[in-house]
Steps between C-alpha positions, in 0.01 A plus 500: 500500500772503765817320406698356789873469472604137479701379796857402417557132442693335780715221363487179700840397367798698369490570129877506461811378676614832645543501879359823647449679830150541644445812292606330176856632481741247339747348747862523390641254754306264729806341656693792651385791716608856427800587716735793554806346338577130478523452878282793612161492674171460317335820379148602598444612140494134389125503438498146359644360824266703724200425275579129501564469874201718594263285296657181633456615861125537441432172321378306804265610775483475789780251572866573432609462139802305626574355845125448557537195729699565813551485875656742746614558856641766730843499658819699538840555344810536720827648377808295594778694322628858485373639169575869563766508227245377247177677589351787697169312547420530871348153529835359382715735710652254748478143626208426728240727338168319449245611242145363479420342163219335308585232243285362221585189300318402184486308178529721192301390197198320642163630611400552863361147518801329343716244674789576735694215336491646146826516307549873523737757651400616848467861603703604805394849610593666829364830631736664751314748726790736569495830690571679171217336307439159349755320288365218284743231390301342217681189382459135406635164612736502201803727448408568135189560288377397154546834321708814541278770347156597639356559154495119464335431836132513393576267209683255724225490763237449230678174413460392864128573500218331312456489124262782398289259290500173695556643852744212552868506594701504177836321484551621141468863607742452791772326298445717194589809702780324690660362183492844338647672809827325584564721804232288675723190508658569841166536679350210302783278626415585861125476440517148357737374767333391821552855631204584280278318751620602850362302794330796663601859550716427806738282302603739222749784470413856401686745277471863400591363154546860385814699557423769758708779654605581853612861553698614805491833685768642272292425190720209389305222332562126482308253286352209696295185466300374799489131593269342759621148583246276671607370841256209461702360211410476132231241433328438169236269359564276203248532218328182619485616862365841398230341282392268780488779759299713260226235512481492880597852613540774237549751786788307658751790507247742648402246765860407582603862562197577717526181706874538563457851639190396693705227674784740581735355239593841364662482155808713441741598227861613532549811288805566284619763254716484194677835469660656192670837466293712266802567276550125445169467315632649176783249478341177626473207259119516501257788513442516876155655443381196301261309728549180295856479637649429843820635652723198568575469870868450419508858371260653753467278809198503730532725805274414794311806625188392687219263595135506393248317718124447464322462833138617464219386273250745349173543687311560177620369164322757285602804704863401543601265218262571214521878544877507553656707222874487433702710259874536436437874469419512875847590629669675791814718518810287456335261251474590132412355161738397224485503121359146492236531225258251657530680832435834332182363344381365834549842664205618291299183454461388862351820648291535185342159544443567873308817419291298257444205735470673838444867415694824505535486879639146528784629719245602766394138554632380838721227353662749261528802731851620584382510861845562650543815290285814473340542158485868411417619148240682291318200354128516576168331440438209264291186558540321833673780690558340840694779670393844626603626155749743662210698648509871408868521409591661165500250214770668292867598518669744515262666741519762779186424702655230717867559584523147645356334190692239300785641293755352267838406647733662249811464713442148637753282318337183629167592341647535152534236232860402440636659179520291183744586221327480162671440170385482137180568313148393586390190312365146524825317561501123451689293752872468433569191291828460686304407813466121478150375595612135489804475729327544836213257417757250368707537817188444709413186302852362547487585870201269538590137562324165484131505588488879506602510133275206413201678656575815299494300175184313603320822597593667171396198296173471692403860428635525144315179403185713502633731225319432172726703268826307425679819388465646851652185650784507249581863586506432872718190472750714308525732804562206737765366259675836481519512881620139520493241216412215738204700634350546154560137408333365813191720457471399134534132582249531783242663275543229236456229764190671637331479158543122475 
């Protein structure tokens, strides 16, 4: 008699409360990525982060995991200021230079068929087709984000998606995560104001949100934040207006953008920078690499540097909008990354999800090609190879067969990453407790007046009324109260009134 080995039992549910990686290794810290020193960059050896983000990027096919619903258009960016002291990027070299661009706007959490009027941040991504390659400015319509560490991103987005049992939106999951992650309060304040439901993509601002770097020809770096201010004026829907429009035209923002360009009413944004000396970062009152914080304009005023205009609609939505792939890791000389943890996570996650969604050769698609620069490397083959695959040229380096083949530019200062001084031991460093997560949201609440503040309270009460667990509500009200006592009181009173 032949005895067959019994297959191992696969548990449908965990048999203990130990959080593990995909290979069963216990996780020591699920809140903080592994960095080189307290303020250093994230380390590639952080398997838990890479494992978590890699799995997250592959959870949905074929639509985008986030930013699934969107619209886009072609246009150009014109420099209007001398930026030579800040950056060696050729497309920013002097006033008057025009660079072709493609912009994509989107909602974040909803599916491809969701409504354009949903209460949600809006993606604001711009692909600059420069002569030195493509630079992707991948931002949102808000200057901050919910979280500051990418290890928390899959968890946060799961709370925006559907409940794994009911397949319904889950207010308890959303507010459970929010109330246990107080760094979310700043973005939540913006989201539940009427800016959470912009009246179309033309009437909202855009932000890099992250701290980026500009590096000049001498290798000197400055920290910057990008701001795109709409020339059409800010316009938002109230919750009632958004709900009504959702019934009649859930594609209202997509339609508005297309029709405006089709009629020759080209939308535009005036572009500004906030600029900080790199040395100032260590001494500023907040961690300047924390994407849940803004730099007050009183400390770092806006400097006008250009104009972005959209003047041509796509000819084919799928080819140009759906297949557009943006990543903050797509950079050009003169622009560099910072130690912003969320940015560091996106450097890996965005190209990774593009390779999953569009294939290894997604950069060969016409909308993603750096067509103003000459691509020259040793990458070959793979599914959907659209190019001539570099013909018969050697596919390795160093090599001596082709003296004109691509070679590394060891002595080109502009091609190098700007140096970063590292300090301390590797570890999973929690955020500094001295950095107050309540002051900026409280200041924003107090800045709102009259109806704007009333709408914020009404929007919060309307959404939180759907939470079934009273402990979650209690936790969240405590955060509002800590930011401003009146804010917490008004939400609490509104929720009590809603139950009557």
